[in-house]
C-alpha positions as CSV (number, residue, x, y, z in Angstrom):
1,R,97.2,57.1,25.7
2,W,94.2,58.1,23.7
3,I,90.4,59.1,23.8
4,K,90.1,62.1,21.8
5,F,93.4,63.4,21.9
6,E,97.0,62.2,23.1
7,E,98.2,62.1,26.6
8,K,102.0,61.2,27.5
9,V,103.4,60.4,30.7
10,E,105.5,63.7,31.7
11,D,108.7,63.5,32.8
12,G,109.8,61.4,35.8
13,G,106.6,59.3,35.4
14,E,104.5,61.3,38.0
15,R,101.4,62.1,35.8
16,W,99.5,62.6,32.2
17,S,100.1,65.5,30.3
18,A,97.2,67.6,29.1
19,P,95.4,66.3,26.2
20,H,96.9,67.7,22.9
21,I,97.0,67.1,19.5
22,P,99.5,64.4,18.1
23,A,102.0,65.4,15.6
24,L,103.5,63.0,13.9
25,P,106.5,62.4,11.7
26,L,105.3,61.6,7.7
27,H,108.0,59.1,7.6
28,S,106.2,56.8,10.5
29,L,102.8,57.2,8.3
30,F,104.7,55.9,5.4
31,Q,106.2,53.0,7.6
32,L,102.8,52.1,9.0
33,R,101.7,51.7,6.0
34,T,104.5,49.1,4.8
35,C,103.9,47.6,8.2
36,L,99.8,46.8,7.0
37,Q,101.0,45.8,3.7
38,K,103.6,43.4,5.0
39,G,102.6,42.1,8.3
40,T,100.0,39.7,9.4
41,M,96.3,40.8,9.7
42,L,93.6,39.0,10.9
43,L,90.4,40.4,10.6
44,D,86.9,39.1,12.4
45,L,89.3,37.1,14.7
46,D,87.0,34.9,17.1
47,A,88.8,34.7,20.1
48,L,87.5,34.9,23.8
49,S,90.5,35.8,25.8
50,F,94.0,37.8,25.1
51,K,95.7,34.2,25.4
52,E,93.7,32.5,22.8
53,I,94.4,35.4,20.4
54,I,98.3,35.3,20.8
55,D,98.0,31.7,20.2
56,K,96.0,32.1,17.0
57,L,98.3,34.9,16.0
58,L,101.3,32.7,16.5
59,S,99.9,29.5,15.2
60,G,98.2,31.6,12.0
61,Q,101.8,32.9,10.5
62,P,102.4,32.7,6.6
63,E,104.8,30.1,5.7
64,E,107.6,32.6,4.6
65,A,107.2,34.5,7.6
66,E,106.7,31.5,10.1
67,L,108.9,31.9,13.1
68,Q,110.9,29.1,14.7
69,P,109.1,27.3,17.8
70,E,111.7,28.7,20.3
71,L,110.9,32.3,19.1
72,R,107.2,31.7,19.0
73,E,107.5,30.5,22.8
74,R,109.5,33.2,23.7
75,L,107.3,36.1,21.8
76,A,104.3,34.6,23.3
77,A,106.0,34.8,26.9
78,L,106.9,38.1,26.3
79,L,103.4,39.4,24.9
80,L,101.4,37.8,27.4
81,C,103.6,39.7,30.3
82,Q,101.4,41.6,32.8
83,P,101.2,45.2,32.0
84,Q,101.7,48.0,34.3
85,H,99.7,50.9,33.9
86,Q,100.4,54.7,34.5
87,P,98.1,55.7,37.5
88,T,95.6,58.5,37.3
89,K,95.9,59.5,41.1
90,S,98.1,62.3,42.3
91,V,101.6,60.8,43.6
92,L,101.2,62.3,47.1
93,R,98.0,60.2,47.3
94,L,99.9,56.9,46.1
95,L,102.2,57.5,48.4
96,A,99.9,57.6,51.4
97,E,98.2,54.3,50.3
98,L,100.9,52.6,49.1
99,S,102.6,53.2,52.8
100,L,99.6,51.5,54.1
101,S,100.5,48.4,52.3
102,P,103.0,45.9,52.9
103,C,103.2,45.1,49.3
104,R,105.0,47.5,47.4
105,G,105.8,47.8,43.0
106,R,108.8,46.3,41.9
107,H,110.6,49.1,41.2
108,G,111.6,50.8,44.6
109,T,112.5,53.9,42.8
110,S,109.3,54.4,41.3
111,P,106.5,53.5,44.0
112,W,103.7,54.4,41.2
113,L,105.0,51.8,39.2
114,L,102.3,48.6,40.3
115,H,102.4,45.5,39.7
116,P,99.2,43.5,39.5
117,G,100.4,40.7,41.1
118,C,100.4,42.1,44.5
119,P,96.8,42.0,45.8
120,A,96.9,45.5,47.3
121,A,98.7,46.8,44.3
122,A,95.9,45.0,41.8
123,S,93.0,46.5,44.5
124,L,94.5,49.9,44.3
125,S,95.3,49.4,40.3
126,F,91.4,48.6,40.2
127,Q,90.2,51.8,41.8
128,L,92.5,53.7,39.5
129,R,90.8,52.3,36.0
130,N,87.6,52.9,37.8
131,R,88.5,56.4,38.4
132,F,89.4,57.1,35.0
133,K,86.8,55.2,33.4
134,K,84.3,58.0,34.3
135,K,86.3,59.9,31.3
136,V,85.6,57.4,28.9
137,P,82.5,57.8,26.6
138,P,79.8,55.6,27.0
139,G,79.7,52.7,24.4
140,A,83.4,52.9,23.7
141,E,85.7,50.0,23.1
142,A,89.7,49.9,23.7
143,A,92.3,49.5,21.0
144,H,95.8,48.2,22.0
145,V,99.0,48.9,20.3
146,A,101.9,47.0,21.9
147,V,105.7,48.2,20.1
148,G,108.8,47.9,21.3
149,E,112.6,46.1,20.7
150,V,113.3,42.6,21.4
151,E,116.5,41.2,21.4
152,F,116.0,37.6,20.2
153,L,114.2,38.7,16.5
154,E,116.2,39.5,13.9
155,K,113.6,41.0,11.8
156,P,110.5,43.0,12.5
157,F,107.4,41.0,13.8
158,T,104.1,42.9,12.8
159,A,100.3,42.2,13.6
160,F,97.0,44.1,13.0
161,I,93.9,42.0,14.5
162,R,90.2,42.8,14.6
163,L,88.1,40.6,17.0
164,R,84.5,39.8,15.5
165,R,82.9,41.4,18.7
166,G,84.5,43.2,21.6
167,V,86.0,41.0,24.2
168,G,87.1,42.1,28.0
169,L,91.1,41.5,28.0
170,G,91.5,41.6,31.6
171,S,94.1,43.8,32.9
172,L,95.5,44.6,29.5
173,A,94.0,48.0,29.2
174,E,93.9,50.7,31.9
175,V,90.2,50.7,32.1
176,A,87.9,47.8,31.9
177,L,86.6,48.0,28.5
178,P,85.7,45.5,25.6
179,S,88.3,45.5,23.1
180,R,88.2,45.0,19.4
181,F,91.4,46.0,17.8
182,L,95.4,45.2,18.2
183,F,98.5,46.3,16.8
184,I,101.8,44.9,17.6
185,L,105.0,45.8,16.3
186,L,108.2,44.3,17.6
187,G,111.6,44.3,16.0
188,P,115.4,44.2,16.9
189,R,117.7,47.0,18.7
190,A,118.5,50.2,17.2
191,K,115.2,51.3,15.9
192,V,113.2,52.0,19.1
193,K,112.3,55.6,18.3
194,A,110.7,54.2,15.1
195,Y,108.8,51.6,16.6
196,H,107.5,54.3,18.9
197,E,106.5,56.9,16.3
198,V,105.0,53.7,14.4
199,G,102.9,53.1,17.3
200,R,101.8,56.5,17.5
201,A,100.8,56.9,13.8
202,M,98.6,53.4,14.6
203,A,96.9,55.1,17.5
204,T,96.2,58.2,16.0
205,L,94.3,56.5,13.1
206,L,92.6,54.4,15.5
207,T,91.4,57.7,17.1
208,D,90.0,59.2,13.4
209,E,86.4,58.8,13.1
210,L,86.8,58.2,9.7
211,F,89.3,55.4,9.7
212,Q,87.6,53.7,12.4
213,R,84.4,53.4,10.1
214,V,87.1,52.0,7.7
215,A,88.6,49.7,10.0
216,R,85.2,48.1,11.0
217,Q,84.1,47.5,7.6
218,A,87.4,46.2,6.0
219,E,87.0,43.0,4.5
220,H,90.5,42.8,3.0
221,R,93.7,44.1,3.4
222,E,93.6,46.4,0.6
223,D,90.6,48.1,2.1
224,L,92.3,49.4,5.3
225,I,95.1,50.6,3.0
226,R,92.9,52.7,1.3
227,G,91.3,53.9,4.5
228,M,94.8,55.0,5.2
229,E,95.6,56.5,1.9
230,V,92.3,58.7,2.5
231,F,93.7,59.9,5.9
232,L,97.0,60.8,4.1
233,D,94.8,63.0,1.7
234,E,93.7,64.9,4.2
235,L,97.1,65.2,6.0
236,I,98.9,68.6,6.6
237,V,102.6,68.8,6.7
238,L,104.6,71.4,8.8
239,P,108.0,72.2,7.6
240,P,110.8,71.7,10.2
241,G,112.4,74.8,11.2
242,K,109.2,76.8,11.2
243,W,107.7,75.6,14.2
244,D,108.7,73.8,17.7
245,L,108.9,70.4,17.4
246,S,108.6,70.0,21.2
247,A,105.1,72.6,20.9
248,R,101.9,71.0,22.2
249,I,98.6,72.2,20.0
250,P,95.7,72.5,22.5
251,P,92.8,70.7,21.5
252,P,90.3,73.0,19.4
253,S,87.0,74.5,21.4
254,C,85.0,72.7,18.3
255,L,85.9,69.7,15.9
256,L,85.0,69.4,12.4
257,S,82.1,66.9,11.6
258,P,83.0,63.8,10.0
259,H,79.9,64.6,7.6
260,R,81.8,67.7,6.7
261,R,85.1,65.9,6.2
262,T,83.3,63.2,4.0
263,A,81.7,65.6,1.9
264,M,85.2,67.4,1.4
265,H,87.0,64.1,0.8
266,P,84.5,61.2,0.0
267,P,86.1,57.7,-0.1
268,D,83.5,56.7,-2.3
269,R,79.7,57.4,-3.7
270,Q,77.7,55.8,-1.2
271,S,79.5,57.5,1.9
272,H,79.5,60.6,0.0
273,G,75.3,60.4,-0.5
274,N,75.3,59.3,3.3
275,G,77.5,62.8,4.1
276,D,75.6,64.9,2.2
277,M,72.4,63.3,3.9
278,A,73.5,63.7,7.4
279,A,74.9,67.2,6.5
280,A,71.7,68.2,5.3
281,G,70.2,66.8,8.6
282,D,72.5,69.1,10.6
283,R,71.6,71.9,8.7
284,A,68.1,71.2,9.5
285,G,68.5,70.7,12.9
286,L,70.2,74.0,13.3
287,G,67.5,75.9,11.0
288,H,64.5,77.2,11.6
289,P,60.9,75.3,12.5
290,H,60.0,75.3,9.2
291,S,58.5,71.6,9.1
292,R,57.4,71.9,13.0
293,E,53.9,70.5,13.7
294,E,53.3,73.6,15.7
295,L,53.4,75.5,13.2
296,E,51.3,73.5,10.4
297,R,47.8,74.4,10.0
298,T,44.6,72.7,10.7
299,G,42.4,74.8,8.6
300,R,39.8,75.1,11.8
301,L,39.1,77.4,14.6
302,F,41.6,77.3,17.5
303,G,42.7,73.8,16.2
304,G,46.4,75.1,16.6
305,L,45.3,75.7,20.3
306,L,43.6,72.3,20.7
307,R,46.5,70.7,19.5
308,D,48.8,72.7,21.5
309,I,46.9,71.7,24.5
310,R,46.9,68.0,23.5
311,R,50.5,68.0,23.3
312,K,51.3,69.5,26.6
313,A,49.1,68.0,28.7
314,P,50.8,64.8,28.9
315,W,53.8,66.6,30.1
316,Y,52.2,68.6,32.9
317,S,53.1,66.6,35.8
318,S,56.9,65.7,34.8
319,D,57.1,69.9,34.6
320,F,57.3,69.8,38.1
321,S,59.0,66.5,38.9
322,D,61.7,67.7,36.7
323,A,62.7,70.6,38.5
324,L,64.1,68.4,41.8
325,H,67.4,69.1,40.7
326,P,70.3,71.7,42.6
327,Q,70.4,73.5,39.2
328,C,67.0,75.1,39.4
329,L,67.8,76.3,42.9
330,S,70.3,78.4,41.3
331,A,68.3,79.3,37.9
332,V,65.7,80.5,40.7
333,L,67.6,82.7,42.8
334,Y,69.7,84.1,39.3
335,I,66.3,85.1,37.3
336,Y,64.9,86.0,40.6
337,L,67.5,88.7,41.1
338,A,67.4,89.8,37.3
339,T,63.6,90.1,37.5
340,V,63.7,92.0,40.6
341,T,66.2,94.4,39.0
342,N,63.9,94.4,35.8
343,A,60.8,95.4,37.9
344,I,62.7,98.1,39.8
345,T,64.3,99.5,36.7
346,F,61.2,99.7,34.4
347,G,58.7,100.5,37.5
348,G,61.0,103.5,38.1
349,M,60.7,104.3,34.7
350,L,56.9,103.7,33.8
351,G,56.5,106.3,37.1
352,D,58.4,108.4,35.4
353,A,56.6,108.3,32.4
354,T,53.1,108.2,33.7
355,A,53.6,110.6,36.7
356,N,53.5,108.0,39.1
357,T,50.2,106.5,38.0
358,Q,51.8,103.3,37.7
359,G,55.2,102.5,39.6
360,V,57.6,100.4,41.1
361,L,55.0,98.6,43.3
362,E,52.5,97.8,40.1
363,S,55.3,96.7,38.6
364,F,55.9,93.8,41.4
365,L,52.4,92.9,41.8
366,G,51.8,92.9,37.8
367,T,55.0,90.7,37.4
368,A,54.0,88.1,40.2
369,F,50.6,87.6,39.2
370,A,51.0,87.9,35.4
371,G,54.3,85.7,35.4
372,S,52.8,82.8,37.7
373,I,49.3,82.4,35.4
374,F,51.5,82.2,32.6
375,C,54.0,79.4,34.0
376,L,51.2,77.3,35.1
377,F,49.0,77.2,31.7
378,S,51.5,78.4,29.1
379,G,53.1,76.2,26.1
380,Q,56.4,77.2,26.8
381,P,56.8,77.7,30.5
382,L,60.7,78.8,30.1
383,T,59.7,82.1,29.1
384,I,59.9,85.0,31.4
385,L,57.2,87.3,31.3
386,S,58.5,91.2,31.9
387,S,58.0,94.8,30.7
388,T,59.7,95.1,28.0
389,G,61.3,98.3,26.3
390,P,58.8,98.7,23.4
391,V,55.9,98.5,25.4
392,L,57.4,101.0,27.7
393,V,57.6,103.8,24.7
394,F,54.1,103.1,24.0
395,E,52.9,103.8,27.5
396,R,54.9,106.8,27.8
397,L,53.3,108.2,24.3
398,L,49.9,106.8,25.6
399,F,50.4,109.1,28.6
400,S,51.3,112.0,26.7
401,F,48.5,111.6,24.4
402,S,46.2,111.6,27.4
403,Q,47.5,114.8,28.8
404,D,47.3,116.7,25.6
405,H,43.7,115.7,25.0
406,S,42.3,115.6,28.2
407,L,41.5,112.2,28.4
408,D,41.9,110.0,31.3
409,Y,45.0,107.8,30.8
410,L,43.7,104.5,32.9
411,E,40.5,104.3,31.3
412,F,41.9,104.9,27.7
413,R,44.2,102.1,28.3
414,L,42.1,100.0,29.6
415,W,39.6,100.1,26.7
416,I,42.7,99.4,24.4
417,G,43.8,96.4,26.5
418,L,40.6,95.0,26.1
419,W,40.7,95.6,22.1
420,V,44.0,93.8,22.4
421,A,42.7,91.1,24.1
422,F,40.2,90.7,21.5
423,F,42.5,90.8,18.5
424,G,44.5,88.5,20.5
425,V,41.8,85.8,20.8
426,V,41.2,86.6,17.0
427,L,44.6,86.0,16.2
428,V,44.7,82.7,18.1
429,A,41.4,81.6,16.8
430,T,42.7,82.0,13.0
431,E,46.1,80.1,13.6
432,A,48.0,83.4,12.5
433,S,50.9,81.9,14.6
434,H,51.9,79.8,11.7
435,L,53.3,83.3,10.3
436,V,56.3,83.4,12.6
437,R,57.7,80.4,10.0
438,Y,58.7,83.0,7.6
439,F,60.7,85.1,10.7
440,T,64.6,84.7,9.5
441,R,67.3,84.2,11.5
442,F,68.5,88.0,10.5
443,T,65.0,89.2,12.3
444,E,65.4,87.2,15.4
445,E,69.4,87.8,15.6
446,G,68.1,91.9,15.4
447,F,65.4,91.7,17.5
448,C,67.2,90.3,20.2
449,A,70.2,92.5,19.9
450,L,67.6,95.3,20.2
451,I,66.4,94.2,23.0
452,S,70.0,93.5,24.5
453,L,71.1,96.8,23.7
454,I,67.8,98.4,25.6
455,F,68.9,96.2,28.8
456,I,72.7,97.6,28.5
457,Y,71.5,101.1,27.9
458,D,69.6,101.5,30.5
459,S,72.1,99.7,33.1
460,L,74.6,102.4,31.9
461,K,72.0,105.3,32.2
462,K,71.1,104.5,35.5
463,M,74.5,104.1,36.8
464,L,75.4,107.6,35.1
465,S,72.4,109.2,36.7
466,L,74.3,108.6,39.9
467,A,77.1,111.2,39.8
468,D,73.8,114.1,39.5
469,T,72.3,112.3,42.9
470,F,75.7,112.0,44.7
471,P,77.9,114.9,42.9
472,I,81.4,114.1,43.1
473,N,83.0,117.0,45.3
474,W,85.2,118.4,42.6
475,Q,86.4,121.7,44.8
476,Y,87.7,119.6,47.6
477,R,91.0,120.7,48.2
478,L,93.2,118.9,51.3
479,E,95.2,122.4,51.6
480,N,91.9,123.9,52.9
481,V,90.7,121.4,55.0
482,T,90.6,123.7,58.1
483,S,88.2,126.1,56.5
484,Y,85.4,123.3,55.7
485,S,82.5,123.6,57.9
486,C,78.6,122.5,58.2
487,I,76.5,123.8,61.3
488,C,72.6,123.9,62.0
489,N,71.1,127.5,62.4
490,L,67.4,127.5,64.1
491,S,65.7,130.7,63.8
492,S,63.5,131.6,67.1
493,P,60.4,133.6,66.7
494,G,61.6,136.2,68.7
495,G,64.3,137.0,66.5
496,W,67.4,135.4,67.5
497,A,69.6,132.3,66.4
498,K,71.3,129.6,67.5
499,A,74.2,127.4,65.8
500,W,75.8,124.7,66.5
501,G,77.9,122.0,64.6
502,G,78.1,118.8,66.9
503,P,78.4,118.2,70.3
504,E,79.4,121.9,71.2
505,V,77.4,125.3,70.3
506,A,79.5,126.5,67.4
507,V,78.6,130.2,67.3
508,H,76.8,133.0,69.7
509,D,75.2,131.5,73.1
510,P,71.8,132.7,73.3
511,S,72.5,133.7,76.8
512,S,74.5,136.6,75.5
513,L,72.0,138.0,73.7
514,P,69.7,140.9,75.6
515,G,66.1,140.0,76.3
516,L,66.5,136.4,76.1
517,S,66.5,133.5,78.2
518,S,69.2,130.9,78.0
519,Q,69.0,127.1,77.0
520,P,71.6,124.5,78.4
521,S,73.8,123.2,75.9
522,A,73.2,120.0,76.7
523,A,69.8,120.3,75.0
524,L,71.3,121.1,72.0
525,A,74.1,118.8,71.5
526,G,74.8,116.0,69.1
527,L,71.8,117.3,66.7
528,S,72.1,115.3,63.4
529,K,71.3,116.7,60.1
530,T,67.7,115.1,60.0
531,Q,67.0,116.4,63.5
532,C,68.2,119.9,62.6
533,L,66.0,119.8,59.5
534,G,62.8,118.3,61.3
535,E,62.8,121.5,63.5
536,G,62.8,123.7,61.2
537,G,66.7,124.8,60.6
538,H,68.7,125.1,57.8
539,L,72.2,124.1,57.4
540,L,75.1,126.7,57.0
541,G,78.8,126.0,55.8
542,T,81.3,124.9,52.8
543,S,80.8,121.5,53.4
544,C,76.8,121.0,54.0
545,Q,76.6,119.8,50.7
546,Y,79.3,117.5,50.4
547,V,78.2,113.5,49.8
548,P,80.7,110.6,50.0
549,D,82.1,109.7,46.9
550,V,79.6,106.8,46.3
551,T,79.4,107.3,42.5
552,L,82.8,105.6,42.3
553,M,81.7,102.6,44.9
554,S,79.1,102.3,42.9
555,F,80.6,101.8,39.7
556,L,83.1,99.4,41.1
557,L,80.5,97.3,42.7
558,F,78.6,97.5,39.3
559,G,81.8,95.9,37.5
560,G,83.1,94.1,39.7
561,T,79.3,92.1,39.8
562,F,79.6,91.7,36.0
563,L,83.3,90.6,36.1
564,S,83.2,88.2,39.2
565,C,79.9,86.6,37.8
566,T,81.4,86.1,34.0
567,A,84.6,84.8,36.0
568,L,82.6,82.5,37.9
569,K,80.5,81.4,35.0
570,R,83.4,80.1,33.4
571,F,85.0,78.4,36.4
572,R,83.6,75.2,35.3
573,S,86.2,74.9,32.7
574,S,89.0,76.2,34.8
575,R,92.1,73.9,36.0
576,Y,91.1,74.4,39.6
577,F,89.2,72.1,42.1
578,P,87.4,68.9,41.4
579,A,84.8,68.6,38.7
580,V,82.1,68.6,41.2
581,V,83.5,71.9,43.0
582,R,83.7,73.5,39.6
583,K,80.2,72.6,38.6
584,L,78.8,74.0,41.7
585,V,80.5,77.2,42.0
586,S,79.2,77.8,38.1
587,D,75.8,77.0,38.9
588,F,75.6,79.2,41.5
589,A,77.8,82.1,39.7
590,I,75.5,84.6,40.0
591,I,74.6,84.2,43.7
592,L,77.9,83.9,44.5
593,A,78.5,87.6,42.8
594,I,75.8,89.5,44.0
595,L,76.5,88.0,47.8
596,A,80.4,89.1,47.4
597,S,79.3,92.6,46.1
598,C,76.6,93.1,49.2
599,A,79.2,92.5,51.4
600,V,81.7,94.6,50.2
601,D,79.0,97.4,50.2
602,A,78.0,96.3,53.7
603,T,81.6,96.2,55.1
604,L,82.6,99.6,53.6
605,G,79.5,101.1,55.2
606,L,79.0,103.9,52.2
607,E,75.7,105.0,51.6
608,T,75.3,103.4,47.9
609,P,71.8,103.3,46.4
610,K,70.1,100.7,47.4
611,L,66.9,98.4,46.0
612,L,63.8,100.6,46.4
613,V,60.9,97.8,47.6
614,P,57.8,98.9,48.1
615,S,56.6,98.3,51.8
616,E,53.0,98.8,51.7
617,L,50.2,97.5,49.5
618,K,48.7,100.8,48.0
619,P,49.1,102.3,44.6
620,T,51.4,104.6,44.0
621,N,48.9,107.2,43.1
622,P,46.8,107.7,46.2
623,A,44.2,109.1,44.0
624,R,43.7,105.9,42.4
625,G,42.3,102.4,43.2
626,W,42.9,99.3,42.3
627,I,39.9,98.6,39.7
628,V,39.6,101.0,36.8
629,L,36.2,101.6,35.7
630,P,35.8,101.5,32.0
631,F,33.1,104.2,31.8
632,G,33.0,107.9,33.5
633,A,36.1,109.8,33.1
634,N,35.9,109.7,29.2
635,P,33.5,110.2,26.4
636,W,31.7,107.5,25.5
637,W,33.6,107.1,22.0
638,V,37.0,106.5,23.7
639,C,35.7,102.7,23.5
640,L,35.4,102.7,19.6
641,V,38.6,105.0,19.1
642,S,40.5,102.9,21.1
643,A,40.7,100.4,18.5
644,V,42.9,102.1,16.1
645,P,46.0,102.3,18.8
646,A,45.0,98.5,19.8
647,V,46.0,97.5,16.5
648,L,49.3,98.8,17.0
649,V,49.6,97.3,20.7
650,T,48.4,93.9,19.0
651,I,51.2,93.9,16.0
652,L,53.6,94.8,19.1
653,I,53.0,92.4,21.4
654,F,52.1,89.5,18.5
655,M,56.2,90.4,17.3
656,D,57.6,90.6,20.6
657,Q,56.0,87.5,21.8
658,Q,56.2,85.0,18.9
659,I,60.1,85.9,18.1
660,T,60.7,85.2,21.5
661,A,59.1,81.9,20.9
662,V,60.9,81.1,18.3
663,I,64.0,81.9,19.6
664,L,63.7,79.8,22.4
665,N,62.2,76.7,20.7
666,R,65.1,76.8,18.3
667,R,66.0,73.0,17.6
668,E,69.5,73.5,18.7
669,Y,68.3,73.6,22.2
670,K,67.1,70.3,22.0
671,L,63.7,70.8,23.6
672,Q,61.6,67.6,24.1
673,K,58.4,68.8,25.1
674,G,57.2,71.0,22.2
675,A,56.0,74.4,22.0
676,G,52.8,76.0,22.3
677,F,52.5,79.4,20.1
678,H,49.0,79.5,20.1
679,L,48.6,78.9,23.9
680,D,51.2,81.4,24.8
681,L,49.5,84.2,22.9
682,L,46.2,83.2,24.1
683,C,47.6,83.6,27.8
684,V,49.3,86.9,27.0
685,S,46.0,88.2,25.4
686,L,43.8,87.1,28.6
687,L,46.4,88.6,30.7
688,M,46.0,92.0,29.3
689,V,42.3,91.9,30.5
690,V,43.6,91.6,34.1
691,T,46.1,94.0,33.9
692,S,44.2,96.8,32.1
693,A,41.3,96.4,34.4
694,T,43.6,96.9,37.6
695,G,46.1,99.6,36.1
696,L,49.0,96.8,36.2
697,P,51.5,97.4,33.5
698,W,51.2,95.2,30.2
699,Y,53.5,92.1,30.0
700,V,55.1,89.9,27.2
701,S,57.7,87.5,27.0
702,A,61.0,89.1,27.8
703,T,63.4,88.0,25.3
704,V,66.9,88.5,27.2
705,I,65.7,87.1,30.8
706,S,64.0,84.2,28.9
707,L,67.2,83.5,27.3
708,A,69.1,83.8,30.6
709,H,66.8,81.4,31.8
710,M,67.3,78.6,29.2
711,E,71.2,79.1,29.7
712,S,70.7,78.7,33.8
713,L,69.0,75.3,32.7
714,R,71.2,73.8,30.6
715,K,72.3,70.1,30.7
716,E,75.8,68.9,29.9
717,S,77.0,65.5,30.5
718,A,78.6,64.7,33.4
719,T,82.2,63.4,32.3
720,S,83.8,64.4,28.8
721,A,87.1,62.7,27.5
722,P,90.2,64.4,28.2
723,G,90.5,67.7,26.0
724,E,86.7,67.8,25.3
725,H,84.4,70.0,26.2
726,P,80.9,68.6,27.9
727,E,78.5,67.5,25.5
728,F,75.3,69.8,25.5
729,L,72.3,67.4,26.3
730,G,69.5,69.9,26.4
731,I,67.6,72.4,29.2
732,R,65.7,71.2,32.1
733,E,62.3,71.7,30.8
734,Q,60.0,72.3,33.8
735,R,57.6,74.9,35.2
736,L,58.8,74.8,39.0
737,T,61.5,77.6,38.7
738,G,59.4,80.3,36.7
739,L,56.6,79.6,39.1
740,A,58.7,80.1,41.8
741,V,60.7,83.3,40.6
742,F,57.3,85.0,40.1
743,I,56.2,83.6,43.7
744,L,59.0,85.3,45.2
745,M,58.3,88.5,43.4
746,G,55.0,88.8,45.4
747,V,56.7,88.1,48.4
748,S,59.1,90.6,47.9
749,V,56.3,93.4,48.9
750,F,56.8,91.8,52.4
751,M,60.8,91.7,52.3
752,A,61.3,95.1,51.9
753,P,63.6,95.0,55.4
754,V,66.0,92.3,53.6
755,L,65.9,93.3,50.0
756,K,66.4,97.2,50.6
757,V,70.2,95.9,51.9
758,G,70.8,94.9,48.2
759,S,73.1,97.1,46.5
760,L,71.3,98.7,43.7
761,A,74.6,98.8,41.5
762,A,75.1,95.2,42.0
763,G,71.7,94.7,40.6
764,F,72.6,97.1,37.3
765,G,75.4,94.6,36.8
766,L,73.6,91.5,37.1
767,F,70.9,93.5,34.8
768,S,73.9,94.1,32.1
769,K,75.2,90.5,32.2
770,A,71.9,89.3,31.6
771,G,71.8,91.6,28.4
């Protein structure tokens, strides 16, 4: 059978083979051309049943090829025999079902060959056809190829039939589909293999999209022959002895477009023109949005913003209803974990860069607030706001400049944020976002690669820094294990020392010292490292600085999370388990990888670094409040001078925001609800006012996490032809996943006991996977 590729019944007749590209003998194509030239051909035949087709076929034979009445009857009886189909269920399941039925197949040695005359077998056959029909693309039609040897024929009987309209032919096909084409080749013995190969050649031709077009439009026999000649022009012959004839070529990951084939091998001028037009359409579909309505100027103040609002308003209610799908739950968990890791990483780096003026808590609260507002009111809610590398670099430079010139960092930063918001509103009013049409694909890919490298670099840098926090004990020698010890030494005001390690007193007993009263050793037993340091003591011994080798374990968790996440994501295209299970595992790949890594970490019980989640709602720096005052700490002229660095930040925010928006709104993502370049920029600009006034980090569209969000919401066809990859249908456009992620970010401040169990190394593995 053929759908897109050929499938054969394996030896023993138990199952269908994997789909593969058919390899045809060249001689069979020449024989097929001869059959089409000399055989019977009926185009646009009107018939409603297979019996009517056979009657018209046999009665419409030309005089020179007319069959004798006896041969005609025997041939009609042969063609009208009920076919037997290869089932698609497993042999064990078939045997179990057949054992419960009193009616069996004709062939006792092959119970999977069912005869439709039996009611139970007919019912089972119907189930099999329905099950396989899920693999057939919608709108498909069936073509039937019947070849074989017949002992009562002296010369071959060939016929090619095209029905005027698709007709259901009962149980003739394996699945209940309308039929349009029939090819029959019957002949005398001794040429069985030749008949079979000619039939395979005909089936291969009928699965070719260009030949299908010719076969549907052919008005005469010559048109069909010409279509076959075009097929032969594209044929590539492999010489014998240079490759294994039994080898099956697997289907390619991407098929050549029929439009490109038409452009390379135009059958005629008209089809060549159509192919060029279609190919140009394909190129335009994959290109940049040069002619998109979102980027056309209106010539009025805030004209682009008003048009964005009118475009997005009708979709607002569906932005929430379209999120009612299990895939959205997986996307929420995936992006939440990526955003938490990003907030912890950039929050820690921001704390280092600003002497803890801002930190992890500000990163959590700012991400939750800014992201929630953006998801509710933006034009492209699939965008994820986050701290980015370029903004972090500017924050570090701004803090250093403020320290060098004795300026208050937060007040200086507030005025810069106000100026940036003002410049952003001006850009929205003047429709400056139309300039993004001049961004080339090179600019987009280069920017995306830069941000991805920042993600990967930060992950590896944090992992390598574990070797400093948890040093590997290179001096450990198994031979010297008896000399390793660590004791707690407490020096009393009276001048005597107590020391012990573990439950027993390790060094001198205080009672042996003159002039000092003894203390019961039970009071000293079981003193831990924390208790020892809390009592004002210090540790003595060669193994006191020993830390378990958690660095190696952290790297194992890091690599294991990355690799398991990648493998589970590709599980959709594996050969194991049913399609529903594979899809479920692929959708929840991130969650399964994180849970597995955290379970391994908890089972081993090593003190690997955990997520650092704040547990109290107070600024990282106790000396500051939640509101930054615009005056008082800096000279009055700072509010005017701030406009100069604000111009640089505006350029940075504009480029970061709009390049991300262009990437997310590419035509290949098949978004249906439109973009909102002006509305997105306005939201980011207004959020700058709030985040600057509260001392929270600045936020802009995060390219890598936003792309990961888009990828987690991909829609693909539920079924596809054997050997064909699922068709990409678009993105599940909605606002609820992003909103849920940022609400969880805000709640995470109160989930510290739960999140602190999570492995930081596993989070960095997820961080690098997003990059």
